[in-house]
C-alpha positions as CSV (number, residue, x, y, z in Angstrom):
1,M,0.0,0.0,0.0
2,K,1.1,3.6,-0.5
3,A,1.5,6.0,2.4
4,L,2.3,9.7,2.5
5,R,5.2,9.9,5.0
6,F,7.9,12.2,6.5
7,G,11.1,11.3,8.4
8,N,12.2,14.7,9.5
9,F,10.5,18.1,10.0
10,G,10.6,20.9,7.5
11,D,8.9,22.5,4.5
12,V,5.9,20.3,3.5
13,A,7.0,20.1,-0.2
14,S,10.5,19.0,0.7
15,V,9.9,16.5,3.5
16,L,6.7,14.7,2.4
17,H,7.1,11.7,0.1
18,V,5.1,8.6,-0.9
19,E,6.4,5.3,0.4
20,E,5.3,1.7,-0.5
21,L,4.6,-0.1,2.8
22,P,3.4,-3.6,3.5
23,T,-0.3,-3.9,4.0
24,P,-0.8,-4.4,7.7
25,G,-2.4,-7.6,9.1
26,L,-5.7,-6.9,10.7
27,A,-7.2,-8.3,13.9
28,P,-10.8,-9.5,13.6
29,D,-12.1,-6.2,15.0
30,E,-10.0,-3.8,12.9
31,V,-10.5,-2.2,9.5
32,L,-8.1,-0.7,6.9
33,L,-8.9,2.9,5.8
34,E,-8.3,4.5,2.4
35,V,-7.8,8.2,3.1
36,H,-9.5,10.7,0.8
37,A,-8.9,13.9,2.7
38,A,-7.0,15.0,5.8
39,N,-6.8,17.9,8.3
40,P,-4.6,20.9,7.5
41,N,-3.2,20.5,11.1
42,D,-1.0,17.7,9.6
43,V,1.0,20.5,8.0
44,N,1.9,21.8,11.5
45,N,2.9,18.2,12.3
46,V,5.2,18.0,9.3
47,Q,6.8,21.3,10.2
48,G,7.5,20.1,13.7
49,K,5.0,22.4,15.4
50,M,3.1,19.6,17.2
51,K,4.1,18.3,20.6
52,Q,6.5,15.4,20.3
53,P,5.4,13.5,17.2
54,T,7.3,10.2,16.6
55,L,9.3,9.9,13.4
56,P,9.0,8.5,10.8
57,R,5.3,9.2,10.6
58,T,2.3,9.2,8.4
59,P,0.1,12.3,8.8
60,D,-3.1,11.1,10.4
61,R,-5.3,13.7,12.0
62,D,-9.0,14.2,11.1
63,L,-9.8,12.0,8.1
64,A,-12.4,11.4,5.5
65,D,-11.9,7.9,4.4
66,V,-13.5,4.6,3.1
67,I,-13.1,1.2,4.7
68,V,-11.4,-1.1,2.2
69,A,-10.6,-4.2,4.3
70,G,-11.4,-5.9,7.5
71,I,-14.9,-6.3,8.9
72,E,-16.8,-7.6,5.9
73,E,-20.1,-5.8,6.5
74,M,-18.3,-2.4,6.9
75,I,-16.3,-2.5,3.6
76,G,-17.2,0.4,1.4
77,E,-18.5,2.6,4.3
78,E,-17.4,6.2,4.2
79,K,-16.2,7.6,7.6
80,L,-15.2,10.9,9.1
81,G,-13.2,11.0,12.3
82,L,-10.0,11.0,14.3
83,T,-7.5,8.2,13.9
84,R,-4.0,7.3,14.9
85,S,-1.9,5.6,12.3
86,M,-0.4,2.2,12.7
87,W,2.6,3.6,10.8
88,M,4.0,5.9,13.4
């Protein structure tokens, strides 16, 4: 799967990049989200303005996303909400 990542703080255009990551294994009560939109606060995170983020990191604040794997009856559902990435 592809993920937008950063490994150091700085200008958004210079530190953000797309990485190919292994698709995570899911527990029976977990789902995998495909992100369609994210919160502009992630820009502050990339610039190092948020309190103690862990690096490398996938920006992951408020999201608009679609469930693409996991709990069968939830696949295809569109969701809005806060999440913490598995890829911190």
